[in-house]
N, C-alpha and C positions, 0 to 999 in steps of 0.2 A: 454480457450477452453470450458468454461463452458456453451457456447451457444449451444453446441451440444445436440439435443433432440433425435436423432435417428441415429442408425448405422447399416450398412449392417452386419458388423462383429465386435464384441467386442472381445478383449483378455485381460484377467484378469492375470497380472503378466507378468514381463519383464525380467525374467532370460533367460537362453540360450534356453529353449523351447519357452517362450513367444516371445521374441524379434525376434528368427529365424522364427517363426510363422508369426509374423507381417511383417517382410521383404518380405517372399516369398508371403504372401497374397497380398502385395502392388504390387509386380512384376506381380502377376496374375490378377490385376485389381479388387480386392474384397473389396478395400476401408476399411482397417481395422482401428479401434481406439484402443490404447494401453491404458490401465489403470494400473498405478503402482506409488507408493509414491516417487520414486527416480527421481532425475532431468534427469538422462539418463538410458538408458537400462543397464542390467548387472545382476540384481538380486543377490541371495546369492552368486553364483559362483564367479561372479567378484567383488562384494564389500566386502564379509566376508567368502570366502570359498577357491575355487580352486586357483584363481590367487593370492591373498596375500599369502597363505599357500606356494605356489610353489615358490614365490620370496624368502621367508624366508628359505624354504628348499635348494634353490641355495646357499644361504649365509652360510648354515650349511654344505653343501658338501664342499664348498671352505675352511672353517675353519678346516674341518676334513683332507683334502687332504693337506693342508699346513702343519698340524701337523705331518703327515705321510710321508713328504717328506724327513726327515732324512734318510729314507731307500735308497734314490737316491743320497745321497750326498749333499742335500740341507738344510740348516738350517735357519729358519726364527725366528725373534723375535717374541714373544706372541703378537697376535693382540690385540689392545685396542679397545674396544667396545664404540661406541658413539650411545646410545641407541635412542636418539632423531633422529639423522641422519638416523639411520637405519629404524626407524619408518616412517620417512618422505619418504625415498626412496620407501619403500612399497606402501605408500600412493600414491606416484607419478605413480607408474606402474598402480595402480587402476584407477587413474584419467585420466590417458592417454587412456587407454583402453575403459573405459565407455564413455569419451569425444568423442572418434572416433566413439563409436556406436551411441551416440547423432547425430553426423553429418551424419551417414548413414541413421538414421530415418528420418532427415529433407530432405535429398536428395531423399528419396523414397516417401516423401509426407505423412508419416504416422503421423496421428494426435494423440496427447497425452493428456490424463487427468490425471494429477498429484494428485493421491488420492488413497484411498483404496475402493473398491466396495463390494457391496453384493446385492443379489437378494432381492426385495421387493415384487415381483409379477411375475408370468409367463411372461418371455419376457421383463421385466423391471429391470434395474440395478440402484442403487443409489451409487453415488460416494461421499464420504466425502472428499473434496478437501483440499489442503494446503491453510492454512489461516482460516479455519473454516467454509468457505461456503460448498455448496453441489451442485451436479447436479443429475437430475433423466433423464434417457433416455431409449428409447426401443431398441431392437435389433431384427435382424433376425436370427443372429447365434451368440453363445457366445462359446469362447475356454477358458476353465480353465486351468491356467498354474501357479498356486500359490505357488508350491514347498513345502518345508518342513521346520522344525525347529528342534534344538536339543532337545533331551529327557534329563530331570533332574531327578536324583534319588529321589524318594518320601522320606520325612522326613529330608532333608537336610536345615540347616538354611539359611536365606537370608543374605548371607555374601559376602564381596568383596574378600574375600580369596578363593571362589569357583567359578571357571570359567566353562563355557561352551566354545564350540570352537570359537565362536565369540568374547568372552572376551579375550581368549588367544591370538588371532590374533591381538588384539589392542596392544600388548606388554606394557602393563602398567609397568611392572617390570621384572626382572629376579630372581625369587625365589631361595634361597640357596638349599631348598629340595621341590621337586614338585612331588605330588602323581597323577599319570594318572590313572582314573578308566575307564577301558576299553582297550583291546589289539586289537582293529580293526584298519582299515585304519587310521582314523582321529587320533586316540590316539598314534599310533606309529609315524605318521608324525610329530605331534605337539610336542611329546616327543623328537624326534630326533632334532627338532629345539632348544628346551630349553636345552637339553644335550650339544649341540654344543656350546650354548651361555654361559654355565657354571653352569647349574642347575644339582643337583644330582636327577636324575629322577628314580622313582620306578613306575613300571606299575602293577596294579592289574587287572587280567582277570578272569571274573567269570566262564567262560567254560574251559576245560581242556588244551586248546592250544589257542595261538594267532592266529589271521587270520583264522577263522574256514572255510572260503569258499575256501581257497587255498589248494593245495596239501601239505602234510606234508614234503616231500623231498625238495621242494622249501622253505617252511617256515624255515626249519632247517637251511638253509644257510643263510637266512637272520638274524635269531635270533643269529647264532654264531657271526655275525658282530655286532649286536646290543649290545649283552651282556657286552662287554667291555666298550662301551660308557655309558651305563645306570647303575644305582646303583644296580637295580634287576629287573627281569621280574618274576612275580609271577602269576601263573595259578591256577584255581579251587580256587579262592581267592575272598572273597568280603569284603566290608566294613560293619562291624557289629555295629560299634559305632563311633560317632564323637563328640568331644566336643571342642569348640572354647574358648580360652582365649587370653589375650594380648599378649602371646609369639607364638601364632600360633594356629595349629589345631592338637589336640590330637586324632589319629585315631586307632581303633582297627581292626585289619585285621583277618579275619578268614579263614585259609587256609585248604588244604587237611586233611581229617579226623577230622576236627574241632579245630585243633591247632591254637591257637590264638597268636598275637603278638601286642604290642602296639608301636606306633611311632609317631614321631612329625614332621610335615611338615609345611612349610610357605605358601603353596598353593596347592589347588586340582584343577585338570582339569577333568571335567566329559565328557566322550565321549562314552556313552552307546548306540548311535543310534539316529535315527531322526524319527519323527513323520509328517504325512501329514498335511498341512494347509487347512484342509477341514472344520473345524468348522469356525463359524462366516461368512460364505459366503451366508448364507440365502437359502442353498439348500432345506430347507423344502418347499419353494416355487416353487419347480421344481420336476421333476420326477426322478432326479438324484438318483442312489442307491450307498450306502457305504457298504464296508464290516465291519466286526467286529472291525478292527484295524483303520478305518476311511479312507480307501483308496477308490477313487472314481472307480467304475467298469465300464469298457470300453469294447468294442468290438474290432476287428481287424482294424477297420478303426478309433480307438479312439472316437467313438460315445459313448455317455451315454444313459441310458434309456430315456432320454428327448431328443426329435427329434431336439430340438434347440441348444443342447449343447454338446460339445466335451470336452475331457480333456486329458493332457499329462503330462509327466515328473514325479517327485517324488510323485505327487498327486495320481498317479495310481498304485503305488506300486513298489517293487524291481525290478531290481537294481536301486538305487538312484544315477543316474550319469548324469552329464551334457550332455554327448554326446548321451545318450540315449534319453533325453528330446528333443534335437535338432533333431534327426532323427524321433522321434514322431511327432514333428512339421510338418515335411514335409508330413508325412502319413495323418494327420488331414487336413491340408490345401489342398492337392490335392484331397481328398474327397469331401471337401467343394466346390471346383472348378469344380467337375464332372469328374475329370480325372480317368480314369480306372486303376486299379492296384490291386496287390494281396493284399495289406494292410500290417499290421505289422506282418512280420514273418522274423525277422533277424536270420541268422545262427550264429552269434556270436556278443556279446556285450563285448568288452574289459573291464577288471578291472585292474587297476594300483595302486600300494602302491608306492608312490614317496618317499621313504626312500632312504639310501644309504647302500647297493645296492638297486635298484628298484626291485619290484617283479610285474609280470603281467601275466594275464592268459585269455584265452577266449575258448568258447566252452565247450566240455565235460572234466571234470577233471577226473584223475585217481581215485580219491576218489568217484565222483558220479558214476563212471562206477562200482565200487565195491559194492557200496550201492544198485545199481539196478540189480546187477547180470549180467551186460552186459560183454561178453567178449571182450576184446581189447588187443592190443599190445603196449607197451610202449618203445619208443626209447629215450635214453637219450645221450646228448653230453656234457660233463664237460668241463668248460672253461679253465681248466688247460691245456687243449690240443689246446687252441685258441691262435695263434700268437699275435693277437691284444689284447686280454685280458691281456697277460702276458707282452706285450710291455707298458701297462698302469699299470702294477702292480696290476691288478684286476682279478686275477683267480678265485675270489669267485663267481662263476656264473654256471648256469646250464640251458640248453635248452632241453625240453623234448616234444615229439610228442605223442599224443594219437590216435591210428590208428585202424581202423576197419581191422582185420587180414585176412579177406577173400576178401573185395574189395579194400583194401589198401588206402581207403579214409581217409583222415586226419579229425578226429572228434574233437580235442582239442589241443591247443598249451599253454605252460607254460614256463615263462622264469623268471629266477632271475639273477640279474647282472647289471652292470653299463649300463644304457641307455635301460633297458628292456621296458620301456613305449614306446619308439619309435619303437623298434623291433617288438612289438607285433601287429602292424599294418600289417605286413606281413601275419601274423598268421590268423588275422581276414579276410584278402582278401583271403587267401587260403580256408578258411571255406566257405566263401560266393561264392567262384568259384567252390566248390566241388572238390578241388584239390586232387590229390593222392599224396602219399608219393614220387612217382617217380617224379611228377611235381617239387616239391621242390628239390629233389636230381639233377635233370637235368638243373634246372634254374642256369645260371651262376651268381655267386655272387662275388662282388669285394673283392680283397684280399690286404691287411689284414684288415678285419672288423669283428665286432661280429655278423654281419648278416650272416655270412658263417656258423654260429653254427646252424642255422636253416637247411640249406643245409646238413651238416655234421650229424645232427640228423636224417635226412631222410636216408642218406647213412647208419647209424648204423642200421636201421630197416633192410637194405638189406644185412647187415653183412660186408660191405667193405668200411667204413669210411677211408678216407686217413690219417687222424691225430689221430685216435683213434681205437686201435685194439679191435674187438668184433668177437665172433663166428658167422660164416656166417650163414644166415637165410636160414633154409631147407624148 
């Protein structure tokens, strides 16, 4: 494809934002050219993020469930781990999905330059191609979708004993003792995987609580389930010193009130956040503006300050989520195609922690409402009252609604429990449709399912939930 010298539309990056944009652009006749180093689309999400981690979390959940089955009268022998086969299966999942996207790219006629691109002048991009050659081409429009990469703590040695999330997903070994630095989504998910596979996992989170973006009542239920599986979860704790020797890593952890402890670990996973891939793109040759953290500044149509350039996904700021990037892709491409629309204005972007149990939320949280002094009503339905949850021996769940007490409009939804990541889609739809609590309460849900907990949480708001007694709302 190096013969390409001009493109009506260049898309830099082929993750869930970039390939979604390329496919829609092709469907709308915009003749996109996709620039990305991998053979097939997928980006970080499919190659080294969302998909491989969820494959491993599925394995972890299966292991945990098999061990807990003794409560139901089933006893299995201890599973034998074939790490090579597990790694190969995870890779098969990735290869199958990315290969399928490659076929969709070809069927849509999306041209692909396999390499890394950077601006060299206004309206011109240079692509360093696989094999050492390069191509330089002009463009009418450019969509930046280059994503993000893990943040590493300053001062850490360059060591095979220190992983970022990408390294941990490669499953090079199962360490006896693993320190996870960061109690956010990635740290808890990968910590759960390695704990199920046999590691003694210690989580060290700098902030006073894990998962700071989620409501505390939901987090407490998850933490209660995780604590027996992890060796420890330590909050308000930082790594103050690290020394590597042939026996592993000697780590000094500074906890609350400056109390220090020294422990030895075989491996460290650093999961303290991600930074945008905005450096190295040659943006100095454009009018694109960055904020202090390196995020590309965009408007509601995902346009940058340069009239030829749009940007989407992790590159444009939080939340750094694949489904947010895909939705932004539609906004940007429809704008390029001249389609009229309201622009980027979602009522809800769901967040999901794929631990066991899962934790998911969208819209206004109870914590945000308190922080901004907004009066809300909160309705909670505990899964101890759910027939479906009890029949799965999974009463460790809670569904909550954040509701405007005057209009009765649902402003936020939070769920912790088995399958919460699937259930939250109903919450997102409710917010997008400006649903009232009565809409959820009167929607007939199948029984027995955990989806009923959304209906019954809405009934709690009115004080007459069938399976949970609560004072009637006045």
